[in-house]
N, C-alpha and C positions, 0 to 999 in steps of 0.2 A: 678359653673360650674365643683366644683370637683363630686357631686352627679350626674353628666351627664355620668360620667364615667362609663365602664363596671368593673368590677370586674375582676382584671388581679391576677391569682395565681402566684407566683414564686418558683420554686424549686434550691434550694442552694443545689450544689452537691459536695462533697471535697471528694477529693480523695487521700488514703494515700499509700502510696507503698516504698518500698526498696527491693535490691534482696538479694541473698544470698551472705553474705562477709565471710562466713567461708570455710574451706579446708576440714573439716570433723565435724560431729556432735558435737566432745567433744572438737574441738579446737578454740582457740580465733576467734574471729572476727577480719578480717584483716582492714575493715574499720569502724569509729564508728554511722557511720550516723542513723543507727536505732536507737542506745541509745540518742545520742544527738537529733535527730527529736522526741525522745518520751518524752523529758523532755521539747521541746518547743512548742510542735505543737497539739499533739495526744490528748492530755486530755483536754485541755484549749479550742480545739475548738469545743470542744460538750459543756463542763459546762460554757459556754460562755451565753447557753439558759437559765439560770438561771435568768439572768437578766431583761429577756423581761416575757410578759404572754404568748405572741402567737407566738412567732418564731420559726416555726420548721427547722429542717435540715436532707438533706441525707449523709450518711457516707458512702465511698466504700474504704473498707479495704482488703488489698491482704493476703489472708492466712499466707505467709510464713513471713510476718510481724507480726501477730499474734503469730508464733511461736517464734520470735524475743523477745517480750515481756516476754513471758511465759521463755526462757533461761536467759534474765537478772533477771528477776524480782525474781522467784523461784529456778533456778537453779547455780544462781553464776556466768551467764558468764562474759566474760570480752574480751575486744577488745585491739590492741594494746593499746592504748591510754589509758585505762582507766587500764590497768596491767603497764604500768609506771606511772603512777598516783600515783598507792598507795606502789610503789616501795622507798624505803630511799634513798636519793639522792646520799648519799654517796657510793650506791651499782649500780649506774649507771653505764654502761658502755662506753666510747667513740662512740660509735657507737649508743648506746640509745638515748646520747644528740646532735648527731646529726639528729636523727629522731626527737625529740623534735622541735629543731630549726627549722626546714623544715615542721613540719605536727600543730604544736599548735599555729599557727596561721590563721589558717583554720577560717575565722570568715568574717562576714562585717565589714570594716572597721569602717565606720561612724557610724553605729547602735550599734556595739558590742565592737568595739576596742578603739576606739577615746572618746568615754564615759567613760571610765576606764583610769584615768590619769596612772597608773604602770602600766598596759598593753599597752597602747601606748606607754611611755617609750621605754619597752620591744621591742615592735614593730619598732621604729626608731632605735633602737640600733639594730637590727637585719638587717634592711634594708641598713644601712651604711656598715655592711661588705659584701654584693652584697651574689655571691658566695664563697668568700673567709673568708668565717667563720671559726673558728678553735672552736674546743667544749671547751677549756679552756678562750675564750674570755668572757664566762659567768660567774658568781658565783654560788656556789651550791643554796642559798638563790633565786637568779634569775630563776633557773629551778624551783626551788618548787614554786616561785611565777607563773612561768608563765603556769605547769602544774593548778594551783589551778583557776586562773582567763581563763585561757580557757574554763575548764570544768563548770565554774560561770555564762561567759555569756553566755551559751546556754540553760541556763535556763529561761523559760518564766517568765517576770517582775512581773507577778500575783502569784507566787509562793511566792514570798518574804513578803506577807501578812499573807500566809497562813503557813509559817513554821519559827518562828522565829530565830532560829537558822542560817538559810539561809540568812534574811537580817542582822544577823549581820557578818556574814563571806563576804559578800557584800561591809558592808560599812568598814568591816576591811584595804582593797585596795591591801596589800603588808605584807609581813612578815609572809606566811604561813607556818606550819606546815604540818609533813607527819599526825598529830593526824586530822590536819584542813581535808587535801586529802581526808581522810580515809570517815571522815564527810560527804563530797561533792559526793563524789560515792553511798555513801548509800544512802543518799537525793536522787538521781536520782533514785535507787532501789525501792525505796517508791512511788514514782511519777507514773514508772511505772508498780509497783504492782496494782496500780487503775484505769487502762484503760481499761483492759475488763471489770471488774465488773462496772465499770462504764457506758460503753456500754448496757450491759447487761439493767443497772437499767435505762437509759435514753428510752431504746425500750420498755421495759414494760410501763414506763407512757407514750408515743407515742409522746415523743419528739422528737425523729430520727427516721428515717430507715438506717438499716444497710444492704448493698450489698457486693457484691465480685466479684472478678475477677478470672480467671483460675490461678490455685496453684500455679505457680512460674511465670505467668506474662507472658505468651508466646504469639506472633502474631499467632492469630488461622486459620486467612484465609490462609497463609504460611502453617500451618502443617497439613490443612486437604485438600488444593490441590494446590501446589504450581505452578502448569502449569495453574490455573486459574488468577494467578496474574500476571500483563503486566509489562513483564522484558524488557530491551533493551540490558542489557549488562550480558552476560552470562559467562564471563569468570570464570572460577573455580566451577562454578556452577551443583550441581549434576542434572541427568536429572528427576528426582522422588524423594520423602521424605520418603512417606507411613509411614506420623504419624498419619493420620487421627485418631486412635484410642487412642494415646495419649493426642489430643485435648479434646478428650470424658472424658477420665478418669482426667485428669488433671481439669477440669470442675466439673464433678462429685465430686470428692475430694474437692475440694472450699466449695462447697455448703454444703457438711457435715461436713466440719471441721467448718465453722462458723456457724450452726445452733447447734455444740456440745458446743462452746464457748460461742456463745452470746445467746443464748436462741432460735430462731428463725430462721426457714429454711428463707435464702434468698430470695424474688421473682423477682430480678431483678438482670442482671449482666452487669456490667462496662466491657466493650471488653479491652482487651491491649490497650493503647493507641489510643483506639475509633478504632481502626482495626475491620472492618466489610467487609462480605460477604455473599452470600445468603445460602453458606453451612454452615455457624455461625448460621444463620438464622434457618436453619433446624437443626441442631443441639439441640441450645438453646431451642427450641419448643420439640424437642422427650426427653429434660431432665425435662420437667416440669417448664420452665422460664418464666414468664407471659411478663415480658417486658424488652428492653434494650435501650440504647442510643448510638449516634455518634453526630459530627460533622455537622455545617450547611453547609459545603461544599459538603458533600455527599449526605445531601438532596437536595442542587440544582441539584447537577448530576441527581439523581434519579427520581425528579419530571421536569427534564428540566426548570428550574425558577432559574434566577440571581439574586442573592440577591445587589440589589444597591445601595451604600452609599455616602452619599454628602462628603464633603470634611470634617465635622468635623466626622464622622462615625457615623451619623445619616442614619439608613434605611427607603428608601421611602416607604417599603409596608411590613411590618414584620407578616404581617398574617400567612402567610405558617409558619412562625419559632415558631410562640405561638401556635402549634395544635400539637396535638398527634393524633401517624397515627398506622394503623392496617396492616402488613404486611399480605401477600397472606397464607400466613398457622396460621393467626390467632395471632402470636404473636405482643407485641405493642411494638411502638417507639416512643422517644423524641430524639430532636437535639438541641444541646446547642448554644448560639449565642456567635459566638467565639469572637469578638469584646470585647465585656466583660470581659471574660478571658485574653486576651491582655492586656486589661486597667488596672484589680486588679495586673496580673502580671509584668508589665515594666513600664507602665507608671505612674500610681499613685503612686506608691512609691518614685518618685521623687518630691511630693508636698504634701503641707498640708497637713496632714491626714482626719481631718474634711472637708475641702474643696473637697478633692478626694471622699469622700461617697458622699458628696451633691451632686457634679456632676454626678457619678453613679445612686444616687437618680432620680434625673431629667431626665437622660436618660429613666430611666425605665419608668418615667411619660410620656415622649414625645411617646413612644411606645403605653401606654394605650392612650392616646389619638387619636393615630391613628388606634384603632380598633373601633370607634363608629359606622362604615358604617359596620361592620363585622357581617356578617350574624350567628353569633353564640353567646353564652352567654357565653362559658368557655374559658377560654385560659391559657396557661400555659407557662411562660418565665424561662426557664433553663438556671441558669445559674453553670457551670460544669467545675472544673478546680483542679489540682496540689492541695491542701491542706497543702502544706507542704515547700516548695522551696521558696515562694517568698518573706515569713512575714519576715525573718531578712532584709530585704533590706527596712522595713517599722518602722518607731518611734514606740517604746513600743510594738515590735513584732506584730504591725497589729492591736493591740487591740483597740486604737482610733478609727481606720477606719472602724473594724466591728462592734463596739458596736454603734457608730455612724449612719453607716448604718442601721444597726438591728433597732435602735431607731425609726428614718424615717419611716420605713416601718411597723415595729407594731402601731404606731399609725396613720397612713393612714387606714381609714376602706376602703377605696377602694382596698387595698393590701390587697393579705393574701401569707403567705408560707405556704407548703404544703411539705406532704409525697408525694413520686411520686405514691405508689401505691393507696394510698387513692386518689389522683387526676383520676388515670387512673380507678379507680371502680367505681369513679362517672360518670364520662363523658361518656355517650352512645352512641355518634355520632364521634368516631374517623374517623379520615381522610382516606378513602383506600390509601394501600403503593403498589401500582402493580408492581412493579421492585427495588431493592437496587442495588446500584452502589458499588463496591468492591473499600474500600479505606483506608486511616485513616486520621486523625485530621490535619497532615500536608501535604500541596499540594494536599490532596487526593488519594494518594498514597502508595507505601509500602518502598520508595526509602533510607530510614533512618534506615531499618534491612535488606535489600538484595537489589540487585542489581547493585553491587558494587566488585570490586574486590576480596578485605578485607573480606567484607560481605561475599561473594558469598564463601571462601575458609572455613568460619568458618562453613559454613551448609554443604561443603562437609565433614570437620571432624566429625560435628555429626552425618552425614547419614552413615561414615564410622564404628562408634564405635557403632551405634543403629543397623546396619546388623549384626555385632558381636555380639552382648549382642542378639539378637532375634536368633542367629544361636544357640548360649550357651544354651538359655532356651528351645530352639526345644529337645536338645540331655539329659539336664539334670533340666528336669522341677521341681523335687522337692528338687532344690539346696536353703538352708534355705537361704544363700545372696541375693539371686533374687530381693528380693523388696528394700536391701538396695541400692543395685547396680541400679535398676530402680527409686530411689528418686533422685539419680546424673545423670542420664539422664534426668527427667523431670527437674534439676536444671538448665543443659546446653540449654534447649530450652526456657529458659527465656528470656525476649526482649532485656537487657540492654547490654548483652553481642554484640548482634550485633547492637546497637545501638551506642554505643563507637568503634566499629571497625571501621578502615578505614575512609573516607570522610563522612561530613563535618565535624563532632562533636569531641570535644576533652574536656577529662574529667579532664586533668592534671595529671592523674593516669592512664592512658592508661596500662601499661605496667604493671598495676597491675590486672587489666581486664581481659588482654590477659593470665597473671599467673594461675587467677583463674578459665577461663574456662579451659585450658588446665589440670589443677590439678582434675577438677571434671571429666574430662573425663577419664582422667588417673584412679580414683576411680574407677571408673565401672570394669576395667579390675582386679584393687587389687580386692575388693570383688568375685570375680570369679574366683579367685586363676589362671588369663591369664598371659603372656607377655602381657607388655605395647608396643605400637607401637613406633619405635625410633622417628616418625613424630610429635611426639605428645612432644617431649624436646625441638620441634624449635619454637619459638615464632612466630606467625601468621605475627606479624607484620614486622618482619624482611622478609618475603618470597613476599609481594607483594611490585614490583618498582613502585614507584610515576610518573606521567606521566612526562618528562622532561621538566625542567620550567626556563631551560634557552638557551637564542640564543645562536647558532650553528656558526654565524656569522654577520658580518656588514649588513646591509638592507638598500636600498634607496628607498623608497616608495612614491609615491605621494599622496598627502596629500587632497582627495576627498571623503571620506566617501562610496565609492564603496567596493564591494567586489568581485572582477572578473581580480586581477592578479594575478602573482607569488611573487611580491616583499615581501611580508611575511613570505615565506619558511623558513628563516632560524631565524624567530622570536622565542621567548621562550613565552609560553601559558601556560594558569592554566584555566581549566574548574571549574565554582563555581557550586554544587552539587545543589539542592534541599534539605534545610536545616531547621532546628527549624524557620529560617526567614519565614516567609508564603513567597509563590511564589509571590502574588503581589506586594511585598516589593522587590524583586530581578530583577532589572532591567536591569540587564547585566547577561548572560551566560556565557560569555568567556571573559579574556583579554590576550591580547598578546601583546608585549615590544620588543621593539629592540634599536638597537644605529645606527649611523657613528662616523665619527671622532667629530661631532661638536653638533649633537642631539640627546635626547631622544625621541623615540617614542613609542606612545599608540595606540592601536585598540583595540575599544570596541566593542562586539557585544551584542545584546539587547538582551533580553527576549520576543520572538514574545506573548508570553501569555499577558503578560500586552502592549506591543506596540499597538497589535492590538484593545484591549479592549478600546474604548472611554472611560468610565468612570473612568479608572486604570489610564490611559495614561495620563489624564488633571492633575494629581497629581504631585507634585513633587518628584524627586528623585535627590538621591546626592553619587557620589562617591568621596574618598577623597585619594590623595594619599601624604605619609610620605616619605621625602627623607632627606638623610644623607651624609655628606663626611665622610667616615670613614678611609682616607689616611689621616687626618689632623684636628686637632681641632677648635672649631667656638663655633658660639653662638645657643644652643638646648634648645629647651622648650619642655613640655609634650604634648600628645594627649590630643585636647579639647574637643572630643567628651564624651558626657555622655553614662557610661557602663549602659545597663538594667539591669543586674542581678548582684549575690553575685559571679559569677562566675570571678576570675580576671586572665586572660592570663597572660603569661611574657611580651609578646609586649604591653599591657597598658602600663606598666610602662617606656617603652624606650622613648626616647625624640630624636626629629628631629631637622633639620633646617629649611627646607620646608615644606609648605602645599599648594599641590593644591587642589583646588574644582573645581567638574565639575557637573553643576547642569541641570539637563533636565526637563521641563515640555512642555506637549503639542506636542509632536513629535519635539521638539526643543531643541538645546543647549540655555540655556537661560544666562548664562555666564561662563567663565573659570574664577580661580582666583589665584592668587600667593598668600600666605601671609608666610614672613619670621618670623623668630625667633629673637628676641632682649632681652636685659638683664631683670633678674629676671623673667624668662619662659614668659614671653609675646610674644605676636605675633603682626605684624604689616603689613600690608596691602599695596603690592609693584604693580609697574607698569605691566601690564602682555600684553601688547601689541604685543612682539616679540612670544608669544605663538601661533599657527598657528593651526585651527582646523577645521573638516567638519563631517556633519552627513546626511546620507543619508539612506542607508542599515546597515551601520556601522558608529561607531563612532572615526574617525582618529584625532590625535593629534602629533602636532610637537613642542618639548620643547629643547629650545638652552640648552646645559650643563653650559653655562658662566652663564644664567640666574639662574642655580640652584647650581652654587659655584663650580661645578664641572671642574677641570684642566685636563690638558693631562696626561694619566698614573696614573690617582686618582681613587679609588673605589666609587662609588654610592651605599649606603646599603637602600632600600626602601621595603615599605608596602601598599595594597591596603585596605581602609576602605568601604564598604559598611553601610550606614546611612539614618537614616530616621530622618527629622528636630532636625536634630543635635545629634541623639540619636544611639549610634553603634549597628549595626545589625552584623555585620561580620568581623573580617579580614580575609584578602586572601593574600596569606597563613595564618594560625593561629597559628603555631610551630615556624615560621623563619623568617627572615628579606631575602628578596632577593638582590642579588648583579651582579652587572656589573661593567665591567673596562673601562674606557675611553681610546681609543688607542692614 
């Protein structure tokens, strides 16, 4: 039966990107992620091919990250973390120690902290103090050990076999010295120095293909024509940006830089965040780019074909997604299977690595089996995703998963891994792509970078500064610092600033990103010798008022599931924006809440995108409401949902007294459950008969305060969690608990 399958080509395509974390080219990096991921991901993701005869990989790397490799490896650059790591403990100031206690536990607990006993002990000690920790609560030796262990756990485990001194340092476990810490940082520099030469070597051997993205990772469709982007919220948004030239220059710079450092000009471009538009394809074609990539959702909208999956995620008809396309201007396109990237990023870390790899292999084989009736001989399955952030959630930094998966494919003669350019050269019959729908990998729109008041204001800041820059250049075309200022401008056009501004994302370091963005804008004026506008001193985060989340007074609604009366006018409401949670997972668009003297009320507005689609509506959707009485002490238990990523929001550590589960499937509320906290951090199911609910146009709920153990003149804190199959998608809100007071 295996011989009956048509050969299926697989393009593994790993994306590597970090933004600019420096305030100036000479300054320290304010965040350590470029260095830490360099010793954990970037090199071993390529050298793993040495274990296999036929495995080939595609690597996309943003040029600014290559610049960081050179800074750290060749120029002795430091970030705040590494600078403190090489500082004698006795020279640490109280503010340094505070920084260490707040930032040197940034690692996945299960795979990176718990596995090192002393690191775990220090973590538990730090947690016991919560926000009341004092620098003197930890000894000098504990600070030394904490700095050493933080850096050690970020090494990919495979390096312990390459560096005997690293194996010795890991085995030591505690009582680290300054000499040890200096040695750790130097080992990291040595690994970083190997990355670019290794990329060059594997490109020459034909084992990897290297592509790139625009230099500082801007969202090109927005730069090229903001008016072509579908925007519903124009608050604070400039009427036009006129940054199309910047888009061209950033793309050209990227192609030139990668050719310079890797030795071969990229034939393909990974558009930032898979954001695509017709004008972007015209730009790529004008620059001699052969091909590009985007998400299956963009293909679906472009060819008017919806990819249907069953409840296990198997696609009914994968044909259109495993074909290459040729746009009307001649540029080729491939489209990734988004289900596979979601499985690797969010689901598989929760399972045994070998079992997860075998599951993905079987899913690949299912796709292959469905191509028997295809009229074509060549098909390409594209697995394209972030190649750095998910692996710390896996045991052994993902090595076991990847090694098992690659081995299964390598030993299957009916499968092959390919370099994308090689496949496109071989395939002579690309399917015609008559149009391309503008959008990104997230919900097929650009709302993660624009179309929200704070994000829009950031674009207005950028537009103002760019206008001042252009005016200066016209009057002073030979100023020697123009290119320095232009670089700062290009840095500010990067996607990351806009991703973290406003709703719905929360980096846990939004204030740092805001500071960096405004400082780079200021640098433009400094280079040009101009006065810095006063508004650049004001954090954007403080300028945009969030919508009111709290009730204006009591409400007394009818629980009928309709939306045709004024009884909810005094309610508090939260709009749930499209975010990293895929639109098909976001069943609720808006949550309103209120109260009277005896009841807590909820109104849930459903996402019509899901509700009107029979396939999506047939799957279960859950909303959890966690509550507690903040006026008195009682039994509380932790949130028992599984976190999908390594990002640990403060809210995930909170404990609650009640959990209300609301489950919707096939257009009906299947159940509303009340679970109460009991001793030893456990939960117990309670009777929920007194909870009233109705679902027609909206979902209305009435929950007696007595059921939630909230007495008169007592406060209730609560938070909503959108979840799927017990896996957390998003906390609503994600930065604080809501609070109401029963009269």
